[in-house]
Each structure stands twice: as structure tokens, then as C-alpha cells.
PDB file of the backbone (N, CA, C, O) and the ligand in Angstrom, with CONECT records:
HET     ZN  A 101       1
ATOM      1  N   UNK A   1     -17.483 -18.598   8.694  1.00  0.00           N
ATOM      2  CA  UNK A   1     -16.586 -18.118   9.699  1.00  0.00           C
ATOM      3  C   UNK A   1     -17.532 -17.327  10.724  1.00  0.00           C
ATOM      4  O   UNK A   1     -18.362 -16.492  10.363  1.00  0.00           O
ATOM      5  N   UNK A   2     -17.300 -17.694  12.008  1.00  0.00           N
ATOM      6  CA  UNK A   2     -18.195 -17.089  13.066  1.00  0.00           C
ATOM      7  C   UNK A   2     -17.558 -15.707  13.439  1.00  0.00           C
ATOM      8  O   UNK A   2     -16.350 -15.482  13.365  1.00  0.00           O
ATOM      9  N   UNK A   3     -18.482 -14.830  13.837  1.00  0.00           N
ATOM     10  CA  UNK A   3     -18.039 -13.527  14.310  1.00  0.00           C
ATOM     11  C   UNK A   3     -17.162 -13.677  15.580  1.00  0.00           C
ATOM     12  O   UNK A   3     -17.407 -14.484  16.477  1.00  0.00           O
ATOM     13  N   UNK A   4     -16.149 -12.845  15.566  1.00  0.00           N
ATOM     14  CA  UNK A   4     -15.208 -12.946  16.749  1.00  0.00           C
ATOM     15  C   UNK A   4     -15.790 -12.069  17.851  1.00  0.00           C
ATOM     16  O   UNK A   4     -15.498 -12.250  19.034  1.00  0.00           O
ATOM     17  N   UNK A   5     -16.610 -11.123  17.440  1.00  0.00           N
ATOM     18  CA  UNK A   5     -17.226 -10.338  18.539  1.00  0.00           C
ATOM     19  C   UNK A   5     -18.344 -10.907  19.356  1.00  0.00           C
ATOM     20  O   UNK A   5     -18.325 -10.967  20.585  1.00  0.00           O
ATOM     21  N   UNK A   6     -19.342 -11.329  18.572  1.00  0.00           N
ATOM     22  CA  UNK A   6     -20.484 -12.001  19.298  1.00  0.00           C
ATOM     23  C   UNK A   6     -20.478 -13.515  19.340  1.00  0.00           C
ATOM     24  O   UNK A   6     -21.160 -14.133  20.158  1.00  0.00           O
ATOM     25  N   UNK A   7     -19.697 -14.102  18.446  1.00  0.00           N
ATOM     26  CA  UNK A   7     -19.580 -15.444  18.393  1.00  0.00           C
ATOM     27  C   UNK A   7     -20.888 -16.259  17.896  1.00  0.00           C
ATOM     28  O   UNK A   7     -21.028 -17.474  18.032  1.00  0.00           O
ATOM     29  N   UNK A   8     -21.866 -15.338  17.269  1.00  0.00           N
ATOM     30  CA  UNK A   8     -23.164 -15.821  16.811  1.00  0.00           C
ATOM     31  C   UNK A   8     -23.320 -15.882  15.392  1.00  0.00           C
ATOM     32  O   UNK A   8     -23.744 -16.881  14.812  1.00  0.00           O
ATOM     33  N   UNK A   9     -22.965 -14.768  14.803  1.00  0.00           N
ATOM     34  CA  UNK A   9     -23.312 -14.525  13.316  1.00  0.00           C
ATOM     35  C   UNK A   9     -22.229 -15.175  12.450  1.00  0.00           C
ATOM     36  O   UNK A   9     -21.087 -15.295  12.894  1.00  0.00           O
ATOM     37  N   UNK A  10     -22.542 -15.574  11.290  1.00  0.00           N
ATOM     38  CA  UNK A  10     -21.708 -16.002  10.227  1.00  0.00           C
ATOM     39  C   UNK A  10     -21.431 -14.803   9.425  1.00  0.00           C
ATOM     40  O   UNK A  10     -22.300 -14.122   8.880  1.00  0.00           O
ATOM     41  N   UNK A  11     -19.943 -14.551   9.379  1.00  0.00           N
ATOM     42  CA  UNK A  11     -19.469 -13.268   8.661  1.00  0.00           C
ATOM     43  C   UNK A  11     -19.879 -13.394   7.324  1.00  0.00           C
ATOM     44  O   UNK A  11     -19.849 -14.499   6.783  1.00  0.00           O
ATOM     45  N   UNK A  12     -20.302 -12.276   6.659  1.00  0.00           N
ATOM     46  CA  UNK A  12     -20.562 -12.149   5.232  1.00  0.00           C
ATOM     47  C   UNK A  12     -19.474 -11.300   4.541  1.00  0.00           C
ATOM     48  O   UNK A  12     -19.211 -10.174   4.963  1.00  0.00           O
ATOM     49  N   UNK A  13     -18.797 -11.880   3.399  1.00  0.00           N
ATOM     50  CA  UNK A  13     -17.946 -11.091   2.780  1.00  0.00           C
ATOM     51  C   UNK A  13     -18.457 -10.039   1.756  1.00  0.00           C
ATOM     52  O   UNK A  13     -19.190 -10.394   0.832  1.00  0.00           O
ATOM     53  N   UNK A  14     -18.104  -8.850   1.903  1.00  0.00           N
ATOM     54  CA  UNK A  14     -18.561  -7.819   0.956  1.00  0.00           C
ATOM     55  C   UNK A  14     -17.432  -7.050   0.443  1.00  0.00           C
ATOM     56  O   UNK A  14     -16.515  -6.731   1.200  1.00  0.00           O
ATOM     57  N   UNK A  15     -17.436  -6.706  -0.891  1.00  0.00           N
ATOM     58  CA  UNK A  15     -16.544  -5.870  -1.666  1.00  0.00           C
ATOM     59  C   UNK A  15     -16.981  -4.481  -1.510  1.00  0.00           C
ATOM     60  O   UNK A  15     -18.084  -4.196  -1.978  1.00  0.00           O
ATOM     61  N   UNK A  16     -16.274  -3.541  -0.908  1.00  0.00           N
ATOM     62  CA  UNK A  16     -16.700  -2.212  -0.689  1.00  0.00           C
ATOM     63  C   UNK A  16     -15.539  -1.250  -0.360  1.00  0.00           C
ATOM     64  O   UNK A  16     -14.388  -1.644  -0.169  1.00  0.00           O
ATOM     65  N   UNK A  17     -15.909  -0.010  -0.311  1.00  0.00           N
ATOM     66  CA  UNK A  17     -14.974   1.027   0.135  1.00  0.00           C
ATOM     67  C   UNK A  17     -15.149   1.064   1.726  1.00  0.00           C
ATOM     68  O   UNK A  17     -16.231   1.034   2.312  1.00  0.00           O
ATOM     69  N   UNK A  18     -13.835   1.139   2.338  1.00  0.00           N
ATOM     70  CA  UNK A  18     -13.902   1.111   3.826  1.00  0.00           C
ATOM     71  C   UNK A  18     -13.254   2.277   4.484  1.00  0.00           C
ATOM     72  O   UNK A  18     -12.085   2.599   4.269  1.00  0.00           O
ATOM     73  N   UNK A  19     -14.034   2.876   5.271  1.00  0.00           N
ATOM     74  CA  UNK A  19     -13.503   4.119   6.093  1.00  0.00           C
ATOM     75  C   UNK A  19     -12.649   3.747   7.140  1.00  0.00           C
ATOM     76  O   UNK A  19     -13.099   3.315   8.201  1.00  0.00           O
ATOM     77  N   UNK A  20     -11.331   3.896   6.903  1.00  0.00           N
ATOM     78  CA  UNK A  20     -10.287   3.341   7.755  1.00  0.00           C
ATOM     79  C   UNK A  20      -9.990   4.197   8.992  1.00  0.00           C
ATOM     80  O   UNK A  20      -8.979   4.894   9.072  1.00  0.00           O
ATOM     81  N   UNK A  21     -10.953   4.106   9.989  1.00  0.00           N
ATOM     82  CA  UNK A  21     -10.906   5.038  11.075  1.00  0.00           C
ATOM     83  C   UNK A  21      -9.684   4.473  12.009  1.00  0.00           C
ATOM     84  O   UNK A  21      -9.125   5.259  12.774  1.00  0.00           O
ATOM     85  N   UNK A  22      -9.320   3.253  11.947  1.00  0.00           N
ATOM     86  CA  UNK A  22      -8.378   2.699  12.769  1.00  0.00           C
ATOM     87  C   UNK A  22      -6.984   3.405  12.569  1.00  0.00           C
ATOM     88  O   UNK A  22      -6.112   3.359  13.437  1.00  0.00           O
ATOM     89  N   UNK A  23      -6.848   3.987  11.508  1.00  0.00           N
ATOM     90  CA  UNK A  23      -5.385   4.596  11.301  1.00  0.00           C
ATOM     91  C   UNK A  23      -5.224   5.880  11.979  1.00  0.00           C
ATOM     92  O   UNK A  23      -4.167   6.502  11.875  1.00  0.00           O
ATOM     93  N   UNK A  24      -6.280   6.347  12.716  1.00  0.00           N
ATOM     94  CA  UNK A  24      -6.245   7.466  13.445  1.00  0.00           C
ATOM     95  C   UNK A  24      -6.640   8.874  12.585  1.00  0.00           C
ATOM     96  O   UNK A  24      -6.767   9.961  13.147  1.00  0.00           O
ATOM     97  N   UNK A  25      -6.795   8.688  11.257  1.00  0.00           N
ATOM     98  CA  UNK A  25      -7.135   9.883  10.523  1.00  0.00           C
ATOM     99  C   UNK A  25      -8.622   9.768  10.150  1.00  0.00           C
ATOM    100  O   UNK A  25      -9.181   8.674  10.067  1.00  0.00           O
ATOM    101  N   UNK A  26      -9.241  10.944   9.928  1.00  0.00           N
ATOM    102  CA  UNK A  26     -10.687  10.976   9.783  1.00  0.00           C
ATOM    103  C   UNK A  26     -11.009  10.821   8.315  1.00  0.00           C
ATOM    104  O   UNK A  26     -12.160  10.488   8.034  1.00  0.00           O
ATOM    105  N   UNK A  27     -10.215  11.004   7.430  1.00  0.00           N
ATOM    106  CA  UNK A  27     -10.586  11.166   6.071  1.00  0.00           C
ATOM    107  C   UNK A  27      -9.908   9.975   5.162  1.00  0.00           C
ATOM    108  O   UNK A  27      -9.625  10.190   3.983  1.00  0.00           O
ATOM    109  N   UNK A  28      -9.693   8.833   5.727  1.00  0.00           N
ATOM    110  CA  UNK A  28      -9.019   7.835   4.975  1.00  0.00           C
ATOM    111  C   UNK A  28     -10.122   6.748   4.494  1.00  0.00           C
ATOM    112  O   UNK A  28     -10.821   6.177   5.331  1.00  0.00           O
ATOM    113  N   UNK A  29     -10.237   6.512   3.221  1.00  0.00           N
ATOM    114  CA  UNK A  29     -11.175   5.435   2.756  1.00  0.00           C
ATOM    115  C   UNK A  29     -10.312   4.543   1.879  1.00  0.00           C
ATOM    116  O   UNK A  29      -9.625   5.046   0.990  1.00  0.00           O
ATOM    117  N   UNK A  30     -10.326   3.328   2.086  1.00  0.00           N
ATOM    118  CA  UNK A  30      -9.781   2.335   1.256  1.00  0.00           C
ATOM    119  C   UNK A  30     -10.626   1.816   0.319  1.00  0.00           C
ATOM    120  O   UNK A  30     -11.623   1.219   0.726  1.00  0.00           O
ATOM    121  N   UNK A  31     -10.404   1.937  -1.012  1.00  0.00           N
ATOM    122  CA  UNK A  31     -11.390   1.721  -2.071  1.00  0.00           C
ATOM    123  C   UNK A  31     -11.243   0.266  -2.479  1.00  0.00           C
ATOM    124  O   UNK A  31     -10.160  -0.238  -2.778  1.00  0.00           O
ATOM    125  N   UNK A  32     -12.458  -0.406  -2.470  1.00  0.00           N
ATOM    126  CA  UNK A  32     -12.567  -1.831  -3.152  1.00  0.00           C
ATOM    127  C   UNK A  32     -11.763  -2.882  -2.380  1.00  0.00           C
ATOM    128  O   UNK A  32     -10.967  -3.601  -2.984  1.00  0.00           O
ATOM    129  N   UNK A  33     -11.963  -2.994  -0.972  1.00  0.00           N
ATOM    130  CA  UNK A  33     -11.343  -4.028  -0.437  1.00  0.00           C
ATOM    131  C   UNK A  33     -12.569  -4.950   0.144  1.00  0.00           C
ATOM    132  O   UNK A  33     -13.723  -4.541   0.279  1.00  0.00           O
ATOM    133  N   UNK A  34     -12.110  -6.265   0.462  1.00  0.00           N
ATOM    134  CA  UNK A  34     -13.121  -7.153   1.044  1.00  0.00           C
ATOM    135  C   UNK A  34     -13.229  -6.992   2.583  1.00  0.00           C
ATOM    136  O   UNK A  34     -12.245  -7.100   3.316  1.00  0.00           O
ATOM    137  N   UNK A  35     -14.513  -6.721   3.041  1.00  0.00           N
ATOM    138  CA  UNK A  35     -14.743  -6.638   4.423  1.00  0.00           C
ATOM    139  C   UNK A  35     -15.646  -7.815   4.838  1.00  0.00           C
ATOM    140  O   UNK A  35     -16.494  -8.282   4.077  1.00  0.00           O
ATOM    141  N   UNK A  36     -15.415  -8.279   6.113  1.00  0.00           N
ATOM    142  CA  UNK A  36     -16.426  -9.250   6.709  1.00  0.00           C
ATOM    143  C   UNK A  36     -17.287  -8.582   7.681  1.00  0.00           C
ATOM    144  O   UNK A  36     -16.857  -7.844   8.567  1.00  0.00           O
ATOM    145  N   UNK A  37     -18.574  -8.877   7.479  1.00  0.00           N
ATOM    146  CA  UNK A  37     -19.649  -8.210   8.249  1.00  0.00           C
ATOM    147  C   UNK A  37     -20.463  -9.244   9.025  1.00  0.00           C
ATOM    148  O   UNK A  37     -20.786 -10.314   8.508  1.00  0.00           O
ATOM    149  N   UNK A  38     -20.773  -8.923  10.217  1.00  0.00           N
ATOM    150  CA  UNK A  38     -21.565  -9.918  10.982  1.00  0.00           C
ATOM    151  C   UNK A  38     -23.087  -9.365  11.012  1.00  0.00           C
ATOM    152  O   UNK A  38     -23.421  -8.283  11.494  1.00  0.00           O
ATOM    153  N   UNK A  39     -23.847 -10.203  10.475  1.00  0.00           N
ATOM    154  CA  UNK A  39     -25.339  -9.851  10.354  1.00  0.00           C
ATOM    155  C   UNK A  39     -26.022  -9.691  11.766  1.00  0.00           C
ATOM    156  O   UNK A  39     -27.036  -9.011  11.924  1.00  0.00           O
ATOM    157  N   UNK A  40     -25.384 -10.372  12.777  1.00  0.00           N
ATOM    158  CA  UNK A  40     -25.912 -10.352  14.204  1.00  0.00           C
ATOM    159  C   UNK A  40     -25.715  -9.046  14.915  1.00  0.00           C
ATOM    160  O   UNK A  40     -26.634  -8.334  15.319  1.00  0.00           O
ATOM    161  N   UNK A  41     -24.363  -8.784  15.037  1.00  0.00           N
ATOM    162  CA  UNK A  41     -23.996  -7.642  15.828  1.00  0.00           C
ATOM    163  C   UNK A  41     -23.525  -6.392  14.924  1.00  0.00           C
ATOM    164  O   UNK A  41     -23.448  -5.272  15.428  1.00  0.00           O
ATOM    165  N   UNK A  42     -23.251  -6.598  13.737  1.00  0.00           N
ATOM    166  CA  UNK A  42     -22.934  -5.514  12.980  1.00  0.00           C
ATOM    167  C   UNK A  42     -21.361  -5.255  12.824  1.00  0.00           C
ATOM    168  O   UNK A  42     -20.922  -4.312  12.167  1.00  0.00           O
ATOM    169  N   UNK A  43     -20.599  -6.137  13.457  1.00  0.00           N
ATOM    170  CA  UNK A  43     -19.266  -5.954  13.613  1.00  0.00           C
ATOM    171  C   UNK A  43     -18.530  -6.037  12.177  1.00  0.00           C
ATOM    172  O   UNK A  43     -18.898  -6.914  11.396  1.00  0.00           O
ATOM    173  N   UNK A  44     -17.650  -5.277  11.867  1.00  0.00           N
ATOM    174  CA  UNK A  44     -17.028  -5.188  10.542  1.00  0.00           C
ATOM    175  C   UNK A  44     -15.534  -5.448  10.697  1.00  0.00           C
ATOM    176  O   UNK A  44     -14.891  -4.903  11.594  1.00  0.00           O
ATOM    177  N   UNK A  45     -14.997  -6.268   9.834  1.00  0.00           N
ATOM    178  CA  UNK A  45     -13.610  -6.650   9.844  1.00  0.00           C
ATOM    179  C   UNK A  45     -13.054  -6.564   8.559  1.00  0.00           C
ATOM    180  O   UNK A  45     -13.339  -7.417   7.718  1.00  0.00           O
ATOM    181  N   UNK A  46     -12.180  -5.495   8.269  1.00  0.00           N
ATOM    182  CA  UNK A  46     -11.589  -5.278   6.956  1.00  0.00           C
ATOM    183  C   UNK A  46     -10.448  -6.281   6.623  1.00  0.00           C
ATOM    184  O   UNK A  46      -9.656  -6.635   7.495  1.00  0.00           O
ATOM    185  N   UNK A  47     -10.386  -6.704   5.418  1.00  0.00           N
ATOM    186  CA  UNK A  47      -9.321  -7.600   5.002  1.00  0.00           C
ATOM    187  C   UNK A  47      -8.323  -6.745   4.260  1.00  0.00           C
ATOM    188  O   UNK A  47      -8.396  -6.651   3.035  1.00  0.00           O
ATOM    189  N   UNK A  48      -7.413  -6.133   4.940  1.00  0.00           N
ATOM    190  CA  UNK A  48      -6.438  -5.259   4.176  1.00  0.00           C
ATOM    191  C   UNK A  48      -5.239  -5.903   3.754  1.00  0.00           C
ATOM    192  O   UNK A  48      -4.455  -6.378   4.576  1.00  0.00           O
ATOM    193  N   UNK A  49      -5.028  -5.953   2.407  1.00  0.00           N
ATOM    194  CA  UNK A  49      -3.826  -6.520   2.027  1.00  0.00           C
ATOM    195  C   UNK A  49      -2.478  -5.646   2.145  1.00  0.00           C
ATOM    196  O   UNK A  49      -2.474  -4.469   1.783  1.00  0.00           O
ATOM    197  N   UNK A  50      -1.490  -6.192   2.597  1.00  0.00           N
ATOM    198  CA  UNK A  50      -0.241  -5.279   2.675  1.00  0.00           C
ATOM    199  C   UNK A  50      -0.433  -4.200   3.437  1.00  0.00           C
ATOM    200  O   UNK A  50      -0.262  -3.094   2.924  1.00  0.00           O
ATOM    201  N   UNK A  51      -0.802  -4.306   4.731  1.00  0.00           N
ATOM    202  CA  UNK A  51      -1.145  -3.179   5.610  1.00  0.00           C
ATOM    203  C   UNK A  51       0.124  -2.229   5.800  1.00  0.00           C
ATOM    204  O   UNK A  51      -0.015  -1.011   5.921  1.00  0.00           O
ATOM    205  N   UNK A  52       1.310  -2.827   5.818  1.00  0.00           N
ATOM    206  CA  UNK A  52       2.564  -2.081   5.913  1.00  0.00           C
ATOM    207  C   UNK A  52       2.645  -0.969   4.819  1.00  0.00           C
ATOM    208  O   UNK A  52       2.887   0.218   5.040  1.00  0.00           O
ATOM    209  N   UNK A  53       2.399  -1.557   3.572  1.00  0.00           N
ATOM    210  CA  UNK A  53       2.527  -0.657   2.451  1.00  0.00           C
ATOM    211  C   UNK A  53       1.271   0.317   2.452  1.00  0.00           C
ATOM    212  O   UNK A  53       1.413   1.395   1.875  1.00  0.00           O
ATOM    213  N   UNK A  54       0.275   0.079   2.944  1.00  0.00           N
ATOM    214  CA  UNK A  54      -0.759   1.019   3.016  1.00  0.00           C
ATOM    215  C   UNK A  54      -0.332   2.088   4.031  1.00  0.00           C
ATOM    216  O   UNK A  54      -0.452   3.278   3.739  1.00  0.00           O
ATOM    217  N   UNK A  55       0.119   1.733   5.107  1.00  0.00           N
ATOM    218  CA  UNK A  55       0.605   2.715   6.055  1.00  0.00           C
ATOM    219  C   UNK A  55       1.728   3.597   5.540  1.00  0.00           C
ATOM    220  O   UNK A  55       1.837   4.777   5.872  1.00  0.00           O
ATOM    221  N   UNK A  56       2.588   2.950   4.683  1.00  0.00           N
ATOM    222  CA  UNK A  56       3.629   3.767   4.175  1.00  0.00           C
ATOM    223  C   UNK A  56       3.052   4.836   3.107  1.00  0.00           C
ATOM    224  O   UNK A  56       3.610   5.926   2.982  1.00  0.00           O
ATOM    225  N   UNK A  57       1.938   4.495   2.358  1.00  0.00           N
ATOM    226  CA  UNK A  57       1.368   5.393   1.449  1.00  0.00           C
ATOM    227  C   UNK A  57       0.675   6.420   2.225  1.00  0.00           C
ATOM    228  O   UNK A  57       0.732   7.585   1.832  1.00  0.00           O
ATOM    229  N   UNK A  58       0.005   6.103   3.320  1.00  0.00           N
ATOM    230  CA  UNK A  58      -0.710   7.195   4.209  1.00  0.00           C
ATOM    231  C   UNK A  58       0.322   8.107   4.655  1.00  0.00           C
ATOM    232  O   UNK A  58       0.157   9.327   4.647  1.00  0.00           O
ATOM    233  N   UNK A  59       1.430   7.515   5.059  1.00  0.00           N
ATOM    234  CA  UNK A  59       2.512   8.517   5.687  1.00  0.00           C
ATOM    235  C   UNK A  59       2.995   9.413   4.583  1.00  0.00           C
ATOM    236  O   UNK A  59       3.143  10.616   4.796  1.00  0.00           O
ATOM    237  N   UNK A  60       3.256   8.853   3.359  1.00  0.00           N
ATOM    238  CA  UNK A  60       3.651   9.744   2.265  1.00  0.00           C
ATOM    239  C   UNK A  60       2.658  10.887   1.974  1.00  0.00           C
ATOM    240  O   UNK A  60       2.972  12.065   1.800  1.00  0.00           O
ATOM    241  N   UNK A  61       1.368  10.350   1.947  1.00  0.00           N
ATOM    242  CA  UNK A  61       0.267  11.485   1.734  1.00  0.00           C
ATOM    243  C   UNK A  61       0.316  12.547   2.798  1.00  0.00           C
ATOM    244  O   UNK A  61       0.195  13.731   2.484  1.00  0.00           O
ATOM    245  N   UNK A  62       0.500  12.142   4.125  1.00  0.00           N
ATOM    246  CA  UNK A  62       0.653  13.079   5.143  1.00  0.00           C
ATOM    247  C   UNK A  62       1.718  14.095   4.981  1.00  0.00           C
ATOM    248  O   UNK A  62       1.574  15.297   5.205  1.00  0.00           O
ATOM    249  N   UNK A  63       2.869  13.475   4.546  1.00  0.00           N
ATOM    250  CA  UNK A  63       4.121  14.391   4.369  1.00  0.00           C
ATOM    251  C   UNK A  63       3.838  15.488   3.219  1.00  0.00           C
ATOM    252  O   UNK A  63       4.150  16.675   3.318  1.00  0.00           O
ATOM    253  N   UNK A  64       3.225  14.922   2.161  1.00  0.00           N
ATOM    254  CA  UNK A  64       2.965  15.880   1.192  1.00  0.00           C
ATOM    255  C   UNK A  64       1.942  16.949   1.607  1.00  0.00           C
ATOM    256  O   UNK A  64       2.036  18.096   1.170  1.00  0.00           O
ATOM    257  N   UNK A  65       0.988  16.585   2.429  1.00  0.00           N
ATOM    258  CA  UNK A  65      -0.024  17.570   2.918  1.00  0.00           C
ATOM    259  C   UNK A  65       0.657  18.544   3.859  1.00  0.00           C
ATOM    260  O   UNK A  65       0.522  19.754   3.674  1.00  0.00           O
ATOM    261  N   UNK A  66       1.368  18.081   4.839  1.00  0.00           N
ATOM    262  CA  UNK A  66       2.013  18.954   5.878  1.00  0.00           C
ATOM    263  C   UNK A  66       3.373  19.380   5.551  1.00  0.00           C
ATOM    264  O   UNK A  66       4.323  18.925   6.189  1.00  0.00           O
ATOM    265  N   UNK A  67       3.535  20.224   4.599  1.00  0.00           N
ATOM    266  CA  UNK A  67       4.804  20.724   4.050  1.00  0.00           C
ATOM    267  C   UNK A  67       5.832  21.084   5.165  1.00  0.00           C
ATOM    268  O   UNK A  67       6.958  20.603   5.040  1.00  0.00           O
ATOM    269  N   UNK A  68       5.575  21.860   6.219  1.00  0.00           N
ATOM    270  CA  UNK A  68       6.514  22.342   7.155  1.00  0.00           C
ATOM    271  C   UNK A  68       7.004  21.233   8.040  1.00  0.00           C
ATOM    272  O   UNK A  68       8.074  21.368   8.633  1.00  0.00           O
ATOM    273  N   UNK A  69       6.298  20.170   8.159  1.00  0.00           N
ATOM    274  CA  UNK A  69       6.673  18.959   9.106  1.00  0.00           C
ATOM    275  C   UNK A  69       7.405  17.835   8.289  1.00  0.00           C
ATOM    276  O   UNK A  69       7.644  16.734   8.787  1.00  0.00           O
ATOM    277  N   UNK A  70       7.756  18.185   6.972  1.00  0.00           N
ATOM    278  CA  UNK A  70       8.236  17.131   6.143  1.00  0.00           C
ATOM    279  C   UNK A  70       9.345  16.243   6.690  1.00  0.00           C
ATOM    280  O   UNK A  70       9.262  15.017   6.760  1.00  0.00           O
ATOM    281  N   UNK A  71      10.340  16.937   7.053  1.00  0.00           N
ATOM    282  CA  UNK A  71      11.555  16.178   7.477  1.00  0.00           C
ATOM    283  C   UNK A  71      11.233  15.435   8.589  1.00  0.00           C
ATOM    284  O   UNK A  71      11.377  14.216   8.498  1.00  0.00           O
ATOM    285  N   UNK A  72      10.804  15.933   9.683  1.00  0.00           N
ATOM    286  CA  UNK A  72      10.521  15.269  10.884  1.00  0.00           C
ATOM    287  C   UNK A  72       9.664  13.951  10.624  1.00  0.00           C
ATOM    288  O   UNK A  72       9.973  12.872  11.131  1.00  0.00           O
ATOM    289  N   UNK A  73       8.563  14.129   9.792  1.00  0.00           N
ATOM    290  CA  UNK A  73       7.677  13.042   9.524  1.00  0.00           C
ATOM    291  C   UNK A  73       8.309  11.946   8.795  1.00  0.00           C
ATOM    292  O   UNK A  73       8.029  10.761   8.979  1.00  0.00           O
ATOM    293  N   UNK A  74       9.248  12.420   7.888  1.00  0.00           N
ATOM    294  CA  UNK A  74       9.766  11.469   6.906  1.00  0.00           C
ATOM    295  C   UNK A  74      10.703  10.545   7.682  1.00  0.00           C
ATOM    296  O   UNK A  74      10.774   9.369   7.325  1.00  0.00           O
ATOM    297  N   UNK A  75      11.376  10.950   8.641  1.00  0.00           N
ATOM    298  CA  UNK A  75      12.359  10.114   9.432  1.00  0.00           C
ATOM    299  C   UNK A  75      11.545   9.178  10.199  1.00  0.00           C
ATOM    300  O   UNK A  75      11.953   8.020  10.285  1.00  0.00           O
ATOM    301  N   UNK A  76      10.455   9.509  10.768  1.00  0.00           N
ATOM    302  CA  UNK A  76       9.611   8.707  11.537  1.00  0.00           C
ATOM    303  C   UNK A  76       9.001   7.621  10.672  1.00  0.00           C
ATOM    304  O   UNK A  76       9.001   6.454  11.063  1.00  0.00           O
ATOM    305  N   UNK A  77       8.447   8.000   9.427  1.00  0.00           N
ATOM    306  CA  UNK A  77       7.990   6.991   8.573  1.00  0.00           C
ATOM    307  C   UNK A  77       8.871   6.083   7.994  1.00  0.00           C
ATOM    308  O   UNK A  77       8.536   4.937   7.693  1.00  0.00           O
ATOM    309  N   UNK A  78      10.151   6.616   7.798  1.00  0.00           N
ATOM    310  CA  UNK A  78      11.157   5.688   7.318  1.00  0.00           C
ATOM    311  C   UNK A  78      11.436   4.480   8.263  1.00  0.00           C
ATOM    312  O   UNK A  78      11.556   3.318   7.874  1.00  0.00           O
ATOM    313  N   UNK A  79      11.525   4.908   9.565  1.00  0.00           N
ATOM    314  CA  UNK A  79      11.729   3.897  10.612  1.00  0.00           C
ATOM    315  C   UNK A  79      10.479   2.851  10.685  1.00  0.00           C
ATOM    316  O   UNK A  79      10.632   1.635  10.790  1.00  0.00           O
ATOM    317  N   UNK A  80       9.364   3.439  10.620  1.00  0.00           N
ATOM    318  CA  UNK A  80       8.249   2.613  10.811  1.00  0.00           C
ATOM    319  C   UNK A  80       7.964   1.805   9.579  1.00  0.00           C
ATOM    320  O   UNK A  80       7.463   0.686   9.692  1.00  0.00           O
ATOM    321  N   UNK A  81       8.254   2.307   8.435  1.00  0.00           N
ATOM    322  CA  UNK A  81       8.030   1.583   7.202  1.00  0.00           C
ATOM    323  C   UNK A  81       9.080   0.306   7.128  1.00  0.00           C
ATOM    324  O   UNK A  81       8.757  -0.764   6.611  1.00  0.00           O
ATOM    325  N   UNK A  82      10.242   0.530   7.650  1.00  0.00           N
ATOM    326  CA  UNK A  82      11.302  -0.413   7.491  1.00  0.00           C
ATOM    327  C   UNK A  82      11.017  -1.757   8.232  1.00  0.00           C
ATOM    328  O   UNK A  82      11.840  -2.672   8.190  1.00  0.00           O
TER     329      UNK A  82
HETATM  330 ZN    ZN A 101     -21.233 -10.600  15.584  1.00  0.00          ZN2+
END
């Protein structure tokens, strides 16, 4: 599979922990997923299974962390998870 970024490199599949910056949080690491890496440009593409479920879990973790905002966040999460 060619890299979508540079269209030069053949993507290598690697099993690793992935720092999930795309979710907008600084401290989220997804443990043991497959990522595809381009040896040419260094582009990384995570293969995240059930991303909706992941986001639901992230949301639950946020709710537990931020006690005072619990109700507000929970409504938002409920809508987004549905
Ligand atoms: Zn590339």
C-alpha cells in the first residue's frame, strides 16, 4: 500500500502504542494497535478499531476526571456516542 501523503513509500505495518493526538487531548495513548508508517516521509496512519467506542471511552474517562462538569459532559457524550 502506497503512502497517501507522499505517494512514494510503501506503508509498513507496525504493532505499537499510539499517542492519539488527533482526539484533542495531550495524554491519550492507545495501547497495542496496528499503525502504518511510511519509510519515505514518516507519515503515520493508525488503524483504530471501533473508533466510536474509543471516543465513548475517552468521554467517560473525561467525565470521571472532571467531576464538576459531569452532567454537562455526559449529555454531550450521550448525543455524540449515539
Ligand atoms: Zn510517505
